[in-house]
N, C-alpha and C positions, 0 to 999 in steps of 0.2 A: 714203376710205370706211371707216366703222367698222361692224362687224356684231357683234351679240351675241345669244345664244340660250341657253335652258336646255339645255346639252349638256355631257356629260363628255368632255373631250378627252384624258384620261389614258390612256396606253398602257403597260401593265405592261412593265417592262424595255425600254422603247422609247427611242430617241434623237431621235425626232420626235413631234410631237403627233398624236393620233388624229383628224385632221380630214379627212372624206371629200371627194372632189372633186365628187361629185354631190349636188345640193341645197346648202343653206346651213346648216351646223351641224345636220344631221339633219332639217331642214325641207325638204320638197319644195314648190317654188313652181310651181303650175299656171300662173298668169298671169305670173309673174316680176316683176321690178322694172325699171322703165324708167329708164335713165340718160340724161339730156339735157344736153348742153353748149351754152350759148348765148354769143354775143358781140354786144354792142350790140343786144340784143333779137332777134337772128336765131339760129335753131337751126343749129349747125354740125356737130353729131354727135348721134346718137341710137342707143341700144343697149338691147335687152331681155335681162336676166340671169335665168337660172333655176337655174344651178349655179355653185359656186365656181370651177370650171375656166373658165367663161366670164368671170368677173371677172379671173382671172389671165391670160387671153388678150388683155386690153386692153393698149394700148401701155405698155411699161415698167412693168407692174404686178407687185408682189411682196408677199408677206406679210412685214411688217417686225417684227411683234410679236404675241404671243399670250399669253393668260393664262387661268387657270381658278381660280375662287374657291370651288369645291366645289358651285356651282350653275350658274354661267354661264361660257361660253367667249367 
């Protein structure tokens, strides 16, 4: 899953990016994002995500790369 938003993730004198666990890159999702996994046309897994922490709680999920170009994270 790739997520991008106009958000400054720079943390002054920080060793980790300034990415909050609640919301997705500073955006609060009221209705969330529905993640659905299907196999041969059948839904085998469905999950509604409203915060980054919920994404990270999915099986074997981790942040593997981040970037900030002065506008988007």
